[in-house]
N, C-alpha and C positions, 0 to 999 in steps of 0.2 A: 459520664465524659460526653461532654458534647462534640459536636462534629469537628469543633475548628481545635480542638485539645487533641480529641483522636488524630486528628492530620500533624500535630504537634509532634504529638509522644509519636509516632508512626516513622515520620522524617528524622527524627532524632537517633529510635534506635535503626533503623536504615542508614542514613550517616555512619555511623557507626562501625556498623555490620561493611561498609562499602570500603571505608578509610583502614580497615583492620586487614580485611580480606586485601588491601594491595600491600602489606605490613607499614603503614605508614603511620608516624608518631602524629601529635596533636599539632608538632612545629612543622612538621613535615608538611602536613596539608595546609597551616594556616599561612607558611610559605608560597605555596603553589596557586593557591588560592589569593593569596593580597590582602589574605586578615590577620586577625592577628589569637594567639594561641589560645587566650580566655574566651574570645568570642566564638571559636568551633566548641570548645568544653562547653559553653554555656548552652551552645545550639543543642549537642550531642547527650546534655543532662535535661532536657526539656526546658530551661529556665529561660528561653531566650525565642524568640520569632523575629526569625531573621528578613531582611527588605528581601525584596525581587533580587535585587543586584546581587546581593550575597549569594541568595541559593544559584542561581544561573552562575556564579564562580567558581563555588564547591563543585557543584556538577562535572562542571569542565573540566578542574584538577582531578576529581573522580572518575573521567570519561564516564558519568553515566546519563542517564534521560532524566530529567526531573520528574518526570512519571513515575519514575522506579524509586523515587523516595517517599512520594505522597498518595498514590494508588492502595488502594486499599482490597489483597487478594483475595475477599468476600464478595467484593464487587464484578471479580473477574469474569470475565462470560466465558472462562474456556476452552473447548472447542463445541461449534457448531456445524452441524450436521447436515445436509442441505439432501436429501433424498432424490433418488434420480424421478421417481413418479412427482416429487414436487416442484422439480428444476422448470421455474419458467421457460416454456418457447415454442419461438414463433417459424409460423409455415410448415408445412410437411413434405419430407422427402419426394412424397408424389410432385410439388409444385416447385421442384427444384432444388431446391436449400434449405434446411432445418437450422436454426437458430438458438440456442441454448443458452441463458443468459444464466452466468455464474457469477455476478458481482452483488455484493447486498444492498438493497433498494435503494437504502439514505447513499451510496456512491452515482447513481444513475445523473446522468446530466455532467458528471465530474471526471470519474474514472472507470468504465465499463470493459469486464472481459465478456467472451463469449466462445461457445463452441460453434464452429461451423463444420454441419456434414453438406457434402454436394452431391450428386444425383451427376451423369455425365450431360453436358449441356446448360448446368445449374447455374445462376445467375441472380448475384445480391448486387442491386443499382442503390446506391446514398445518393442523396443532396447533401450541400454541405453544412457541414454541422453548426462550425464555431469560426471564427476569425483566424483562432489560432490552434485549430484541432487537427491532432498527428493522429494519424493508427499504425499499430504494428500487428503484423499478418505471420504467423508460424505456422508452415504449412506440415502438418504431421504425417499425410500420405497423400500420395498423388501428386499432383500438378495443378494451381491455379494460376490465372491471368491476371493483376490487377492492372487497373484504369486509375491513374489519378491526371484528374484535368486533360492538357494534350500527350501525357507518358502516359509507356503501357511496358509490362514487365513481363515475365514467366519465372514463377518461384515454386522448387522443387522440395521435395520432403526433407526439410531439415535443416531449409532455408529461412531466413525471416526478413520479410521488406518493412521496410518504413516510408511513411510516404505524407501527405498532406489531406487532409481530409477537409478541408475548408473551401474544396471545391468537385463538383460532382464528381463521386469516384463509384468503380463497380468492381470486385472480384468474378469470377467467371472463372467454372471447374475446364480446366485444358486438358483433353483425353481421359475422361474418364472420370470415374468416380473420386471426392479428393476428401479429406477433413483438416481443420484448421482451428487454431487459435487466436480471435480477434483480442486485442486490446485498443480502447478508444479512448484517448484523453485531451479533452475540452478546458485547454490551460485558461 
């Protein structure tokens, strides 16, 4: 089978499985998706190649993700483990702040996730990231002071701060050691 036929066959099988899992008849799915019973039947038998619009309507009616219908499970990435030793790290605790990069490299510049570990009086200063950049900081232990432009706030363990990162900003340990997770979103 060629890859196009593989996709059509996989889509047909998964469409039928999803319809049956939701106890829908061909008529019911056709009505929910705005199509006809014969069209749904032909797609489920792999006899018809649906348009993008038809597929969209079917996935919305079944409340499934489009990728769920066409992805090849053999190509699934499964579970990816990044060992502690191979996790990219910036800085050292001797410098006051250690940053471990937790996101995959292909997300850098878009959606970044960091683990931050601060020594007493540790400081992480950042230049503006981009015009719509935002950060979310969740403090795991200790207290951190967040400075975003002219605004300052103290964030305690368990709390999350959301702030603009499109201006100079900084995170400073407040009264001792602290750990946190930082998410940077560059929209």
